[in-house]
ZAMARGU-4260 file (C-alpha; in steps of 0.2 Angstrom, whole numbers, plus 5000, padded with zeros to 4 digits):
<rodrens>
0) 4758/5046/5033 | 4764/5029/5028 | 4784/5029/5028 | 4790/5016/5012 | 4803/5004/5017
5) 4812/4996/5002 | 4809/4977/5000 | 4827/4974/4995 | 4832/4973/5011 | 4850/4968/5013
10) 4852/4950/5020 | 4868/4945/5011 | 4882/4952/5003 | 4896/4940/4996 | 4912/4945/4989
15) 4910/4939/4971 | 4927/4943/4962 | 4939/4957/4958 | 4941/4959/4938 | 4955/4966/4929
20) 4944/4965/4912 | 4925/4961/4906 | 4930/4944/4902 | 4936/4941/4920 | 4918/4946/4926
25) 4904/4933/4931 | 4891/4927/4921 | 4879/4938/4915 | 4864/4928/4924 | 4861/4942/4936
30) 4856/4962/4934 | 4871/4973/4939 | 4870/4990/4947 | 4888/4998/4946 | 4894/5014/4954
35) 4907/5025/4948 | 4912/5044/4951 | 4927/5054/4950 | 4940/5048/4965 | 4937/5052/4982
40) 4918/5057/4979 | 4913/5044/4993 | 4910/5029/4985 | 4917/5017/4996 | 4909/5024/5010
45) 4894/5024/5002 | 4894/5006/4996 | 4895/5002/5014 | 4883/5012/5019 | 4870/5003/5006
50) 4875/4986/5011 | 4874/4990/5029 | 4894/4981/5030 | 4907/4992/5036 | 4922/4982/5028
55) 4910/4978/5011 | 4922/4991/5000 | 4938/4995/5007 | 4941/5015/5013 | 4956/5022/5008
60) 4964/5040/5012 | 4971/5039/4994 | 4960/5043/4980 | 4960/5032/4967 | 4962/5015/4978
65) 4951/5004/4967 | 4959/4997/4953 | 4948/4982/4948 | 4931/4978/4944 | 4926/4972/4962
70) 4908/4964/4961 | 4899/4958/4976 | 4882/4947/4977 | 4867/4952/4985 | 4853/4943/4991
75) 4860/4930/4977 | 4848/4939/4967 | 4859/4954/4961 | 4875/4961/4959 | 4882/4977/4966
80) 4898/4984/4957 | 4912/4994/4962 | 4920/5002/4947 | 4936/5012/4950 | 4935/5031/4949
85) 4939/5040/4935 | 4952/5055/4931 | 4961/5058/4947 | 4979/5067/4945 | 4986/5076/4961
90) 4990/5092/4956 | 4984/5092/4939 | 4979/5108/4932 | 4967/5102/4919 | 4953/5089/4924
95) 4954/5075/4911 | 4942/5062/4909 | 4948/5045/4911 | 4944/5029/4916 | 4954/5012/4911
100) 4949/5000/4898 | 4942/4988/4908 | 4928/5000/4915 | 4925/5006/4896 | 4923/4989/4890
105) 4911/4986/4905 | 4900/5000/4903 | 4899/4998/4885 | 4896/4979/4882 | 4890/4972/4901
110) 4874/4965/4894 | 4866/4961/4911 | 4872/4981/4917 | 4855/4987/4924 | 4859/5004/4931
115) 4874/5016/4934 | 4874/5026/4948 | 4885/5041/4945 | 4891/5048/4960 | 4896/5067/4962
120) 4902/5079/4975 | 4888/5089/4980 | 4899/5103/4989 | 4907/5105/4972 | 4901/5117/4958
125) 4900/5107/4943 | 4916/5100/4937 | 4921/5098/4919 | 4928/5079/4922 | 4910/5074/4929
130) 4901/5085/4913 | 4910/5074/4902 | 4908/5058/4909 | 4889/5060/4910 | 4890/5065/4892
135) 4899/5050/4889 | 4886/5039/4897 | 4872/5047/4887 | 4882/5046/4870 | 4883/5027/4874
140) 4867/5025/4879 | 4870/5019/4896 | 4856/5018/4909 | 4861/5030/4924 | 4854/5040/4939
145) 4864/5053/4947 | 4869/5054/4964 | 4876/5068/4974 | 4886/5063/4990 | 4892/5070/5004
150) 4878/5082/5009 | 4883/5081/5026 | 4899/5092/5023 | 4890/5107/5016 | 4873/5118/5021
155) 4857/5111/5010 | 4859/5128/5001 | 4874/5124/4994 | 4869/5106/4991 | 4854/5113/4980
160) 4864/5125/4972 | 4877/5115/4966 | 4865/5102/4958 | 4856/5116/4949 | 4871/5122/4942
165) 4875/5105/4937 | 4857/5098/4927 | 4859/5118/4919 | 4875/5109/4910 | 4866/5095/4905
170) 4849/5099/4903 | 4849/5100/4885 | 4855/5084/4880 | 4838/5075/4887 | 4818/5076/4886
175) 4817/5073/4903 | 4833/5073/4915 | 4840/5058/4924 | 4831/5054/4941 | 4843/5064/4954
180) 4847/5060/4972 | 4857/5065/4988 | 4868/5056/5001 | 4877/5055/5016 | 4888/5041/5021
185) 4890/5048/5038 | 4873/5055/5041 | 4866/5039/5034 | 4856/5048/5021 | 4846/5042/5006
190) 4851/5023/5007 | 4833/5019/5006 | 4832/5030/4990 | 4845/5021/4980 | 4840/5003/4985
195) 4822/5008/4981 | 4829/5013/4964 | 4836/4995/4963 | 4819/4987/4970 | 4810/4997/4954
200) 4821/4990/4942 | 4821/4973/4949 | 4803/4973/4949 | 4803/4980/4932 | 4813/4965/4926
205) 4802/4951/4934 | 4788/4958/4927 | 4796/4960/4908 | 4804/4943/4911 | 4794/4927/4901
210) 4792/4918/4886 | 4803/4923/4874 | 4793/4936/4859 | 4792/4930/4841 | 4804/4946/4836
215) 4815/4943/4852 | 4835/4946/4849 | 4841/4928/4841 | 4850/4917/4853 | 4866/4914/4852
220) 4864/4895/4848 | 4854/4900/4833 | 4867/4914/4825 | 4876/4900/4818 | 4863/4894/4806
225) 4854/4913/4803 | 4873/4921/4800 | 4866/4936/4810 | 4879/4945/4820 | 4875/4954/4836
230) 4884/4965/4845 | 4884/4965/4864 | 4879/4983/4863 | 4863/4980/4852 | 4860/4965/4862
235) 4859/4977/4879 | 4847/4989/4869 | 4836/4975/4862 | 4834/4965/4880 | 4816/4966/4885
240) 4820/4965/4902 | 4829/4980/4904 | 4816/4994/4905 | 4819/5007/4917 | 4805/5014/4928
245) 4811/5031/4928
</rodrens>
């Protein structure tokens, strides 16, 4: 049996910036992979596991600690993006899907966003707030995979039951369901599988990059002469280097 090892080995992880809004983010020269989920889903611990650095993302006992868009440059070739969690309200009776304007703007308009890792707590039955977030991603054509976290906290049967219940809620939205992964930062499970998503996406981007095609998106410098206006959302949909391998 041949064991697969990810080619995306993390040799360097450099903090880039904490951006309060889209305009403050770095240039769009590198592919970005964003991680987001309901507050207290275990995002910071997972990011530390992926990077191999215990202090890359600060783990806090207080849900909703991340307030800014935290960006890290990995291997000098791609970026890991730590997005604020959504919808936490201590003692709230209703789950309200809500994240700040900066995250909304980033997810919709960041042209080099290659994939969103949508994090879900594997120990919970489908939460309305998570269902609404996945619906939002789908409605806005944001590429994403589902990652069920904290699998060490519950039995495998519970994990599978909750995954089945969640996919049953969203299955009618897709011809083919998004890719699904499980992970545990505590048990160090799932790291290779998630790095493989990044590896395959990077490989697809490299394969698609090359000379511009005749019908390619009009470059910004040509807009003044053609008068054509292209929104960031349309630009991202038409970019030839964002083919998804899943």
